[in-house]
C-alpha positions as CSV (number, residue, x, y, z in Angstrom):
1,X,0.0,0.0,0.0
2,X,1.4,3.4,-1.0
3,X,2.6,5.7,1.7
4,X,3.4,8.8,-0.4
5,X,4.0,11.9,1.9
6,X,3.8,15.4,0.5
7,X,6.9,17.6,1.2
8,X,6.0,20.4,-1.2
9,X,3.8,21.2,-4.2
10,X,6.0,19.1,-6.4
11,X,7.8,16.6,-4.2
12,X,6.7,13.6,-2.2
13,X,8.7,11.1,-0.1
14,X,7.9,7.5,0.5
15,X,9.3,4.4,2.2
16,X,10.4,1.6,-0.2
17,X,8.1,1.3,-3.1
18,X,7.1,-1.7,-5.1
19,X,5.8,-2.2,-8.6
20,X,2.2,-1.6,-7.6
21,X,3.3,1.7,-6.0
22,X,4.9,2.7,-9.4
23,X,1.5,2.1,-11.1
24,X,-0.2,4.2,-8.3
25,X,2.4,7.0,-8.8
26,X,1.6,7.1,-12.5
27,X,-2.1,7.1,-11.8
28,X,-1.6,10.1,-9.5
29,X,0.3,12.0,-12.1
30,X,3.9,11.7,-10.9
31,X,6.5,12.5,-13.6
32,X,9.7,11.4,-11.9
33,X,10.6,8.6,-9.4
34,X,13.9,9.2,-7.5
35,X,15.5,6.2,-5.9
36,X,17.6,7.2,-2.9
37,X,18.3,3.7,-1.7
38,X,21.6,1.9,-2.5
39,X,21.2,-1.4,-4.3
40,X,21.4,-4.5,-2.0
41,X,20.8,-2.6,1.2
42,X,18.2,-5.2,2.1
43,X,17.4,-8.6,0.6
44,X,13.7,-7.7,0.4
45,X,14.0,-4.4,-1.5
46,X,12.7,-4.2,-5.1
47,X,15.8,-3.7,-7.3
48,X,16.2,-0.2,-8.7
49,X,16.2,-1.5,-12.3
50,X,12.8,-3.1,-11.8
51,X,11.4,0.2,-10.5
52,X,13.1,2.1,-13.3
53,X,11.6,-0.3,-15.9
54,X,8.2,0.0,-14.4
55,X,8.5,3.8,-14.3
56,X,9.5,4.0,-17.9
57,X,6.6,1.6,-18.8
58,X,4.2,4.1,-17.2
59,X,5.7,7.1,-18.9
60,X,7.6,8.4,-15.9
61,X,11.3,9.4,-15.7
62,X,13.6,7.7,-13.1
63,X,16.8,8.6,-11.5
64,X,18.9,7.0,-8.8
65,X,20.8,9.1,-6.2
66,X,21.7,6.5,-3.6
67,X,22.4,7.7,-0.1
68,X,24.1,5.4,2.3
69,X,24.0,5.7,6.1
70,X,27.4,7.4,5.8
71,X,25.7,10.6,5.0
72,X,25.1,13.2,2.3
73,X,27.5,14.8,-0.1
74,X,27.1,18.2,-1.8
75,X,27.2,16.4,-5.1
76,X,24.0,14.4,-4.1
77,X,22.3,17.6,-3.0
78,X,23.1,19.3,-6.3
79,X,22.1,16.2,-8.3
80,X,18.7,16.2,-6.6
81,X,18.2,19.9,-7.2
82,X,19.0,19.3,-10.9
83,X,16.6,16.3,-11.2
84,X,13.8,18.3,-9.6
85,X,14.4,21.3,-11.8
86,X,14.3,19.1,-14.9
87,X,11.2,17.1,-13.8
88,X,8.2,17.5,-16.1
89,X,5.8,17.3,-13.1
90,X,5.7,16.0,-9.5
91,X,8.4,13.8,-8.2
92,X,8.3,10.8,-5.8
93,X,11.5,10.1,-3.9
94,X,12.0,6.9,-1.9
95,X,14.4,5.1,0.4
96,X,13.9,2.5,3.1
97,X,11.7,4.7,5.3
98,X,11.5,8.0,3.4
99,X,13.8,9.8,5.9
100,X,16.9,9.9,3.7
101,X,14.8,11.1,0.8
102,X,13.3,13.8,3.0
103,X,16.7,14.8,4.3
104,X,18.2,15.1,0.8
105,X,15.2,17.2,-0.3
106,X,15.6,19.4,2.8
107,X,19.3,20.0,2.0
108,X,18.5,20.8,-1.7
109,X,15.8,23.2,-0.6
110,X,18.2,25.0,1.8
111,X,20.9,25.1,-0.9
112,X,18.3,26.8,-3.2
113,X,17.8,29.5,-0.5
114,X,14.6,28.3,1.1
115,X,13.9,29.1,4.7
116,X,15.1,26.3,7.0
117,X,12.1,26.8,9.3
118,X,9.7,26.4,6.4
119,X,11.6,23.3,5.3
120,X,11.4,21.8,8.7
121,X,7.7,22.5,9.0
122,X,6.9,20.9,5.6
123,X,8.9,17.8,6.6
124,X,7.1,17.7,9.9
125,X,3.7,17.9,8.2
126,X,4.8,14.8,6.3
127,X,5.9,13.0,9.4
128,X,9.6,13.5,9.1
129,X,12.0,15.2,11.6
130,X,14.8,17.1,9.9
131,X,16.1,18.7,13.2
132,X,19.3,16.7,13.0
133,X,20.1,18.7,9.9
134,X,19.3,22.1,11.3
135,X,22.8,23.4,11.4
136,X,23.5,22.3,7.8
137,X,20.2,23.7,6.6
138,X,21.0,27.1,8.2
139,X,24.5,27.1,6.7
140,X,23.3,26.1,3.2
141,X,20.5,28.7,3.2
142,X,22.9,31.4,4.4
143,X,25.4,30.6,1.7
144,X,22.7,30.6,-0.9
145,X,21.6,34.1,0.1
146,X,25.2,35.3,-0.1
């Protein structure tokens, strides 16, 4: 059963999705699926290539920006920002629980100059706590504003 959680007007996060969730995402009008889960993280996860093939079969774009438990890189943050900017409609990002996807989205939003408090509020509305990133969000937002 789909557990898509809205972070913004154009971005949702989700725990691990399956092929039925891809069909549901297409039905709901998503244009892009973003896989933030490294391959082989868990023996029960649906392989990224299977999700990618299903996304393409339903007319959606797919990209993988795997995030390990080691943390986030600036390159990943920038890659997500570019993927979202190029998306032709709403995007659905997923990982094991949705937390890494939400964290990466929050960092990309801060890097784009969005208000960290608004980012944290949007994440909280979706059931995610980005407070462990508060210092990074503040720093990225401040740097973006010059």
